[in-house]
N, CA, C and O atoms as CSV, one atom per row, in Angstrom:
chain,resi,resn,atom,element,x,y,z
A,1,MET,N,N,138.537,160.056,114.836
A,1,MET,CA,C,137.870,158.914,114.239
A,1,MET,C,C,136.363,159.182,114.215
A,1,MET,O,O,135.801,159.655,115.202
A,2,THR,N,N,135.726,158.889,113.115
A,2,THR,CA,C,134.289,159.103,112.989
A,2,THR,C,C,133.554,157.776,113.110
A,2,THR,O,O,134.109,156.708,112.850
A,3,ALA,N,N,132.301,157.871,113.508
A,3,ALA,CA,C,131.472,156.666,113.614
A,3,ALA,C,C,131.175,156.137,112.217
A,3,ALA,O,O,131.076,156.912,111.266
A,4,PRO,N,N,131.032,154.812,112.089
A,4,PRO,CA,C,130.702,154.259,110.774
A,4,PRO,C,C,129.324,154.718,110.314
A,4,PRO,O,O,128.411,154.896,111.120
A,5,ASN,N,N,129.193,154.902,109.035
A,5,ASN,CA,C,127.914,155.258,108.428
A,5,ASN,C,C,127.020,154.017,108.435
A,5,ASN,O,O,127.396,153.007,107.840
A,6,PRO,N,N,125.839,154.053,109.091
A,6,PRO,CA,C,124.991,152.871,109.140
A,6,PRO,C,C,124.491,152.429,107.770
A,6,PRO,O,O,124.064,151.286,107.609
A,7,GLN,N,N,124.541,153.324,106.779
A,7,GLN,CA,C,124.122,152.960,105.426
A,7,GLN,C,C,125.231,152.236,104.653
A,7,GLN,O,O,124.974,151.675,103.588
A,8,ASP,N,N,126.454,152.246,105.178
A,8,ASP,CA,C,127.592,151.624,104.504
A,8,ASP,C,C,127.642,150.147,104.867
A,8,ASP,O,O,128.222,149.767,105.885
A,9,LEU,N,N,127.030,149.316,104.026
A,9,LEU,CA,C,126.940,147.897,104.324
A,9,LEU,C,C,128.255,147.156,104.069
A,9,LEU,O,O,128.316,145.941,104.256
A,10,THR,N,N,129.301,147.859,103.648
A,10,THR,CA,C,130.606,147.206,103.574
A,10,THR,C,C,131.182,147.072,104.977
A,10,THR,O,O,132.018,146.203,105.223
A,11,ILE,N,N,130.742,147.928,105.899
A,11,ILE,CA,C,131.169,147.834,107.294
A,11,ILE,C,C,130.351,146.774,108.019
A,11,ILE,O,O,130.903,146.011,108.812
A,12,ALA,N,N,129.079,146.712,107.772
A,12,ALA,CA,C,128.191,145.759,108.431
A,12,ALA,C,C,127.249,145.139,107.404
A,12,ALA,O,O,126.139,145.631,107.199
A,13,PRO,N,N,127.685,144.068,106.764
A,13,PRO,CA,C,126.810,143.421,105.770
A,13,PRO,C,C,125.484,142.987,106.392
A,13,PRO,O,O,125.428,142.632,107.569
A,14,ARG,N,N,124.440,143.019,105.608
A,14,ARG,CA,C,123.096,142.670,106.093
A,14,ARG,C,C,123.037,141.293,106.727
A,14,ARG,O,O,122.204,141.060,107.604
A,15,GLU,N,N,123.889,140.381,106.312
A,15,GLU,CA,C,123.843,139.008,106.802
A,15,GLU,C,C,124.502,138.846,108.168
A,15,GLU,O,O,124.648,137.723,108.651
A,16,THR,N,N,124.896,139.940,108.792
A,16,THR,CA,C,125.546,139.884,110.097
A,16,THR,C,C,124.637,140.544,111.139
A,16,THR,O,O,123.754,141.326,110.788
A,17,PRO,N,N,124.855,140.228,112.418
A,17,PRO,CA,C,124.045,140.874,113.467
A,17,PRO,C,C,124.176,142.393,113.474
A,17,PRO,O,O,123.240,143.088,113.870
A,18,TYR,N,N,125.321,142.920,113.044
A,18,TYR,CA,C,125.491,144.378,113.002
A,18,TYR,C,C,124.715,145.001,111.841
A,18,TYR,O,O,124.328,146.168,111.909
A,19,GLY,N,N,124.491,144.243,110.801
A,19,GLY,CA,C,123.741,144.742,109.654
A,19,GLY,C,C,122.242,144.558,109.806
A,19,GLY,O,O,121.459,145.316,109.233
A,20,SER,N,N,121.839,143.553,110.577
A,20,SER,CA,C,120.419,143.285,110.808
A,20,SER,C,C,120.262,142.452,112.069
A,20,SER,O,O,120.925,141.425,112.214
A,21,PRO,N,N,119.400,142.874,112.978
A,21,PRO,CA,C,119.180,142.062,114.179
A,21,PRO,C,C,118.543,140.710,113.869
A,21,PRO,O,O,118.524,139.823,114.722
A,22,LEU,N,N,118.022,140.549,112.657
A,22,LEU,CA,C,117.460,139.243,112.278
A,22,LEU,C,C,118.517,138.147,112.286
A,22,LEU,O,O,118.187,136.963,112.352
A,23,HIS,N,N,119.792,138.539,112.219
A,23,HIS,CA,C,120.874,137.562,112.184
A,23,HIS,C,C,121.600,137.464,113.521
A,23,HIS,O,O,122.675,136.869,113.603
A,24,ALA,N,N,121.027,138.034,114.548
A,24,ALA,CA,C,121.664,138.026,115.873
A,24,ALA,C,C,121.145,136.869,116.721
A,24,ALA,O,O,120.090,136.299,116.442
A,25,ASN,N,N,121.902,136.537,117.751
A,25,ASN,CA,C,121.441,135.598,118.760
A,25,ASN,C,C,120.486,136.375,119.663
A,25,ASN,O,O,120.899,137.312,120.346
A,26,LEU,N,N,119.232,135.993,119.667
A,26,LEU,CA,C,118.201,136.753,120.381
A,26,LEU,C,C,117.756,136.073,121.674
A,26,LEU,O,O,116.740,136.455,122.256
A,27,GLU,N,N,118.499,135.080,122.122
A,27,GLU,CA,C,118.087,134.311,123.293
A,27,GLU,C,C,118.059,135.119,124.578
A,27,GLU,O,O,117.273,134.799,125.470
A,28,LYS,N,N,118.866,136.134,124.712
A,28,LYS,CA,C,118.916,136.899,125.958
A,28,LYS,C,C,118.402,138.327,125.788
A,28,LYS,O,O,118.822,139.237,126.502
A,29,MET,N,N,117.500,138.509,124.846
A,29,MET,CA,C,116.917,139.833,124.634
A,29,MET,C,C,116.074,140.231,125.835
A,29,MET,O,O,115.360,139.398,126.394
A,30,PRO,N,N,116.148,141.488,126.237
A,30,PRO,CA,C,115.240,141.969,127.284
A,30,PRO,C,C,113.838,142.099,126.686
A,30,PRO,O,O,113.683,142.006,125.468
A,31,PRO,N,N,112.821,142.310,127.515
A,31,PRO,CA,C,111.486,142.563,126.961
A,31,PRO,C,C,111.571,143.678,125.911
A,31,PRO,O,O,112.173,144.727,126.140
A,32,THR,N,N,110.957,143.423,124.771
A,32,THR,CA,C,111.122,144.300,123.612
A,32,THR,C,C,109.769,144.794,123.110
A,32,THR,O,O,108.808,144.031,123.016
A,33,LEU,N,N,109.714,146.068,122.794
A,33,LEU,CA,C,108.523,146.679,122.200
A,33,LEU,C,C,108.899,147.171,120.812
A,33,LEU,O,O,109.834,147.956,120.654
A,34,ILE,N,N,108.166,146.706,119.807
A,34,ILE,CA,C,108.430,147.092,118.418
A,34,ILE,C,C,107.196,147.799,117.871
A,34,ILE,O,O,106.089,147.263,117.927
A,35,PHE,N,N,107.392,149.009,117.338
A,35,PHE,CA,C,106.342,149.719,116.619
A,35,PHE,C,C,106.680,149.650,115.141
A,35,PHE,O,O,107.821,149.890,114.747
A,36,VAL,N,N,105.694,149.322,114.325
A,36,VAL,CA,C,105.912,149.286,112.887
A,36,VAL,C,C,104.622,149.682,112.180
A,36,VAL,O,O,103.525,149.328,112.613
A,37,GLY,N,N,104.770,150.415,111.095
A,37,GLY,CA,C,103.620,150.781,110.278
A,37,GLY,C,C,103.456,149.795,109.135
A,37,GLY,O,O,104.432,149.232,108.641
A,38,THR,N,N,102.221,149.593,108.723
A,38,THR,CA,C,101.980,148.676,107.606
A,38,THR,C,C,102.478,149.239,106.278
A,38,THR,O,O,102.680,148.485,105.326
A,39,ASP,N,N,102.681,150.568,106.201
A,39,ASP,CA,C,103.116,151.192,104.954
A,39,ASP,C,C,104.585,151.607,104.993
A,39,ASP,O,O,104.962,152.645,104.448
A,40,GLU,N,N,105.399,150.798,105.636
A,40,GLU,CA,C,106.833,151.100,105.667
A,40,GLU,C,C,107.635,149.909,105.176
A,40,GLU,O,O,107.179,148.766,105.214
A,41,GLY,N,N,108.833,150.203,104.716
A,41,GLY,CA,C,109.689,149.177,104.133
A,41,GLY,C,C,110.171,148.123,105.106
A,41,GLY,O,O,110.572,147.040,104.680
A,42,LEU,N,N,110.146,148.402,106.401
A,42,LEU,CA,C,110.640,147.451,107.393
A,42,LEU,C,C,109.525,146.638,108.049
A,42,LEU,O,O,109.752,145.964,109.054
A,43,PHE,N,N,108.332,146.702,107.483
A,43,PHE,CA,C,107.210,145.976,108.090
A,43,PHE,C,C,107.512,144.482,108.205
A,43,PHE,O,O,107.433,143.916,109.296
A,44,ASP,N,N,107.855,143.843,107.089
A,44,ASP,CA,C,108.102,142.393,107.108
A,44,ASP,C,C,109.255,142.033,108.043
A,44,ASP,O,O,109.173,141.051,108.780
A,45,ASP,N,N,110.325,142.822,108.015
A,45,ASP,CA,C,111.464,142.555,108.897
A,45,ASP,C,C,111.069,142.703,110.360
A,45,ASP,O,O,111.540,141.941,111.204
A,46,SER,N,N,110.222,143.659,110.671
A,46,SER,CA,C,109.782,143.863,112.057
A,46,SER,C,C,108.951,142.687,112.550
A,46,SER,O,O,109.110,142.243,113.688
A,47,VAL,N,N,108.077,142.189,111.706
A,47,VAL,CA,C,107.268,141.014,112.059
A,47,VAL,C,C,108.182,139.808,112.248
A,47,VAL,O,O,108.018,139.043,113.198
A,48,ARG,N,N,109.147,139.638,111.340
A,48,ARG,CA,C,110.095,138.516,111.475
A,48,ARG,C,C,110.913,138.641,112.751
A,48,ARG,O,O,111.138,137.646,113.441
A,49,LEU,N,N,111.360,139.851,113.075
A,49,LEU,CA,C,112.143,140.050,114.285
A,49,LEU,C,C,111.317,139.689,115.518
A,49,LEU,O,O,111.809,139.004,116.414
A,50,ALA,N,N,110.085,140.138,115.568
A,50,ALA,CA,C,109.210,139.796,116.701
A,50,ALA,C,C,109.057,138.278,116.813
A,50,ALA,O,O,109.127,137.729,117.913
A,51,ASP,N,N,108.850,137.607,115.699
A,51,ASP,CA,C,108.731,136.142,115.698
A,51,ASP,C,C,110.014,135.480,116.187
A,51,ASP,O,O,109.971,134.526,116.963
A,52,ARG,N,N,111.149,135.986,115.731
A,52,ARG,CA,C,112.444,135.415,116.149
A,52,ARG,C,C,112.676,135.598,117.641
A,52,ARG,O,O,113.163,134.681,118.304
A,53,ILE,N,N,112.338,136.762,118.180
A,53,ILE,CA,C,112.498,136.993,119.617
A,53,ILE,C,C,111.601,136.029,120.394
A,53,ILE,O,O,112.038,135.407,121.362
A,54,LYS,N,N,110.353,135.912,119.964
A,54,LYS,CA,C,109.412,135.009,120.637
A,54,LYS,C,C,109.903,133.567,120.567
A,54,LYS,O,O,109.870,132.854,121.570
A,55,ASN,N,N,110.354,133.135,119.405
A,55,ASN,CA,C,110.836,131.766,119.240
A,55,ASN,C,C,112.111,131.487,120.018
A,55,ASN,O,O,112.422,130.332,120.310
A,56,ALA,N,N,112.855,132.545,120.358
A,56,ALA,CA,C,114.073,132.390,121.159
A,56,ALA,C,C,113.750,132.409,122.652
A,56,ALA,O,O,114.651,132.344,123.488
A,57,GLY,N,N,112.459,132.498,122.982
A,57,GLY,CA,C,112.047,132.483,124.373
A,57,GLY,C,C,111.908,133.854,124.999
A,57,GLY,O,O,111.726,133.974,126.210
A,58,GLY,N,N,111.994,134.892,124.177
A,58,GLY,CA,C,111.913,136.255,124.691
A,58,GLY,C,C,110.494,136.773,124.778
A,58,GLY,O,O,109.551,136.158,124.280
A,59,SER,N,N,110.368,137.909,125.417
A,59,SER,CA,C,109.090,138.603,125.543
A,59,SER,C,C,109.095,139.767,124.560
A,59,SER,O,O,109.968,140.632,124.609
A,60,VAL,N,N,108.122,139.776,123.681
A,60,VAL,CA,C,108.072,140.829,122.667
A,60,VAL,C,C,106.633,141.293,122.475
A,60,VAL,O,O,105.700,140.491,122.476
A,61,THR,N,N,106.477,142.589,122.311
A,61,THR,CA,C,105.182,143.186,121.986
A,61,THR,C,C,105.343,143.885,120.647
A,61,THR,O,O,106.184,144.770,120.493
A,62,LEU,N,N,104.535,143.482,119.685
A,62,LEU,CA,C,104.573,144.074,118.351
A,62,LEU,C,C,103.325,144.929,118.175
A,62,LEU,O,O,102.204,144.420,118.177
A,63,GLU,N,N,103.533,146.225,118.023
A,63,GLU,CA,C,102.431,147.168,117.801
A,63,GLU,C,C,102.442,147.566,116.332
A,63,GLU,O,O,103.402,148.165,115.847
A,64,ILE,N,N,101.364,147.229,115.630
A,64,ILE,CA,C,101.274,147.503,114.198
A,64,ILE,C,C,100.334,148.674,113.966
A,64,ILE,O,O,99.159,148.633,114.331
A,65,GLY,N,N,100.879,149.728,113.345
A,65,GLY,CA,C,100.079,150.904,113.010
A,65,GLY,C,C,99.523,150.758,111.602
A,65,GLY,O,O,100.255,150.873,110.619
A,66,GLU,N,N,98.246,150.509,111.516
A,66,GLU,CA,C,97.597,150.320,110.206
A,66,GLU,C,C,97.705,151.594,109.373
A,66,GLU,O,O,97.270,152.662,109.803
A,67,GLY,N,N,98.289,151.476,108.177
A,67,GLY,CA,C,98.438,152.606,107.276
A,67,GLY,C,C,99.532,153.587,107.669
A,67,GLY,O,O,99.681,154.640,107.049
A,68,MET,N,N,100.297,153.243,108.697
A,68,MET,CA,C,101.336,154.146,109.186
A,68,MET,C,C,102.663,153.913,108.451
A,68,MET,O,O,102.929,152.840,107.910
A,69,ILE,N,N,103.478,154.973,108.459
A,69,ILE,CA,C,104.780,154.957,107.802
A,69,ILE,C,C,105.882,154.738,108.835
A,69,ILE,O,O,105.619,154.653,110.034
A,70,HIS,N,N,107.107,154.650,108.355
A,70,HIS,CA,C,108.275,154.449,109.217
A,70,HIS,C,C,108.359,155.548,110.284
A,70,HIS,O,O,108.106,156.720,110.002
A,71,ILE,N,N,108.704,155.166,111.468
A,71,ILE,CA,C,108.846,156.011,112.664
A,71,ILE,C,C,107.617,156.857,112.962
A,71,ILE,O,O,107.736,157.975,113.465
A,72,TYR,N,N,106.451,156.335,112.658
A,72,TYR,CA,C,105.223,157.109,112.892
A,72,TYR,C,C,105.045,157.553,114.345
A,72,TYR,O,O,104.443,158.605,114.563
A,73,PRO,N,N,105.531,156.817,115.355
A,73,PRO,CA,C,105.338,157.309,116.726
A,73,PRO,C,C,106.006,158.660,117.007
A,73,PRO,O,O,105.676,159.314,117.996
A,74,LEU,N,N,106.930,159.078,116.160
A,74,LEU,CA,C,107.614,160.353,116.373
A,74,LEU,C,C,106.830,161.555,115.842
A,74,LEU,O,O,107.159,162.696,116.166
A,75,PHE,N,N,105.815,161.316,115.044
A,75,PHE,CA,C,105.040,162.404,114.447
A,75,PHE,C,C,103.905,162.792,115.395
A,75,PHE,O,O,102.788,162.287,115.278
A,76,ASN,N,N,104.199,163.688,116.330
A,76,ASN,CA,C,103.270,163.987,117.408
A,76,ASN,C,C,101.949,164.607,116.954
A,76,ASN,O,O,101.040,164.760,117.770
A,77,PHE,N,N,101.820,164.958,115.709
A,77,PHE,CA,C,100.558,165.493,115.202
A,77,PHE,C,C,99.597,164.379,114.792
A,77,PHE,O,O,98.442,164.654,114.464
A,78,LEU,N,N,100.056,163.125,114.805
A,78,LEU,CA,C,99.201,161.992,114.455
A,78,LEU,C,C,98.559,161.418,115.714
A,78,LEU,O,O,99.246,161.222,116.717
A,79,PRO,N,N,97.265,161.147,115.682
A,79,PRO,CA,C,96.633,160.497,116.844
A,79,PRO,C,C,97.297,159.154,117.164
A,79,PRO,O,O,97.410,158.778,118.330
A,80,GLU,N,N,97.733,158.436,116.128
A,80,GLU,CA,C,98.388,157.138,116.332
A,80,GLU,C,C,99.708,157.291,117.080
A,80,GLU,O,O,100.118,156.395,117.818
A,81,ALA,N,N,100.370,158.428,116.884
A,81,ALA,CA,C,101.621,158.681,117.601
A,81,ALA,C,C,101.345,158.875,119.086
A,81,ALA,O,O,102.101,158.390,119.928
A,82,LYS,N,N,100.279,159.573,119.407
A,82,LYS,CA,C,99.905,159.757,120.818
A,82,LYS,C,C,99.608,158.403,121.449
A,82,LYS,O,O,100.053,158.121,122.562
A,83,THR,N,N,98.874,157.584,120.754
A,83,THR,CA,C,98.564,156.243,121.254
A,83,THR,C,C,99.844,155.435,121.437
A,83,THR,O,O,100.001,154.736,122.438
A,84,ALA,N,N,100.752,155.528,120.479
A,84,ALA,CA,C,102.024,154.796,120.573
A,84,ALA,C,C,102.817,155.249,121.786
A,84,ALA,O,O,103.408,154.423,122.482
A,85,LEU,N,N,102.839,156.542,122.048
A,85,LEU,CA,C,103.550,157.059,123.212
A,85,LEU,C,C,102.924,156.528,124.505
A,85,LEU,O,O,103.641,156.180,125.444
A,86,GLU,N,N,101.603,156.467,124.555
A,86,GLU,CA,C,100.921,155.918,125.731
A,86,GLU,C,C,101.280,154.443,125.922
A,86,GLU,O,O,101.501,153.993,127.046
A,87,ILE,N,N,101.336,153.701,124.828
A,87,ILE,CA,C,101.704,152.279,124.892
A,87,ILE,C,C,103.141,152.129,125.368
A,87,ILE,O,O,103.429,151.288,126.220
A,88,ALA,N,N,104.040,152.933,124.827
A,88,ALA,CA,C,105.444,152.866,125.233
A,88,ALA,C,C,105.597,153.218,126.713
A,88,ALA,O,O,106.354,152.565,127.431
A,89,GLY,N,N,104.883,154.248,127.170
A,89,GLY,CA,C,104.939,154.626,128.579
A,89,GLY,C,C,104.449,153.506,129.478
A,89,GLY,O,O,105.071,153.209,130.498
A,90,ARG,N,N,103.341,152.885,129.110
A,90,ARG,CA,C,102.803,151.765,129.884
A,90,ARG,C,C,103.788,150.593,129.903
A,90,ARG,O,O,104.002,149.971,130.943
A,91,PHE,N,N,104.383,150.300,128.748
A,91,PHE,CA,C,105.363,149.214,128.628
A,91,PHE,C,C,106.529,149.450,129.593
A,91,PHE,O,O,106.944,148.541,130.312
A,92,LEU,N,N,107.047,150.668,129.601
A,92,LEU,CA,C,108.183,150.996,130.473
A,92,LEU,C,C,107.782,150.995,131.949
A,92,LEU,O,O,108.511,150.465,132.788
A,93,ARG,N,N,106.633,151.582,132.269
A,93,ARG,CA,C,106.187,151.595,133.667
A,93,ARG,C,C,106.019,150.188,134.217
A,93,ARG,O,O,106.412,149.909,135.349
A,94,GLU,N,N,105.433,149.294,133.411
A,94,GLU,CA,C,105.204,147.926,133.860
A,94,GLU,C,C,106.515,147.198,134.162
A,94,GLU,O,O,106.535,146.264,134.964
A,95,ARG,N,N,107.591,147.617,133.533
A,95,ARG,CA,C,108.860,146.926,133.719
A,95,ARG,C,C,109.801,147.609,134.704
A,95,ARG,O,O,110.679,146.960,135.273
A,96,PHE,N,N,109.627,148.921,134.912
A,96,PHE,CA,C,110.595,149.646,135.715
A,96,PHE,C,C,110.061,150.297,136.976
A,96,PHE,O,O,110.846,150.698,137.835
A,97,GLU,N,N,108.755,150.414,137.112
A,97,GLU,CA,C,108.224,151.003,138.341
A,97,GLU,C,C,108.411,150.046,139.495
A,97,GLU,O,O,108.291,148.830,139.345
A,98,THR,N,N,108.707,150.611,140.644
A,98,THR,CA,C,108.872,149.766,141.823
A,98,THR,C,C,107.819,150.080,142.859
A,98,THR,O,O,107.799,149.465,143.925
C-alpha cells in the first residue's frame, strides 16, 4: 500500500482538516511557529492559520519573511534562512530545555 498523494484532493478535499488545517479544530494546538514569505502562494493562508490558532486560545508565533518565497528557511545560502533557523532554535529551546 502506498501513501496518498498530498496533491490528490479527491483523497483530502480542501474543505476538510486533512486538506487544510484552516478547517481543523485548533483548540488544543501546541505552541506553533509559522514561517511564511510574503512572495509565496500560502502567505494569506498562513496568516489566517495564525489568526485561527490565536482565536482558539493557542500560542502562535508568525514569522514573516519580507520578499521571501515558499520554504525560504531551508535555503541555507540566504541570510534570512540563517535568521529563521536561529528563531526556530530559540523557539524550541524555550519550550523544551529543562
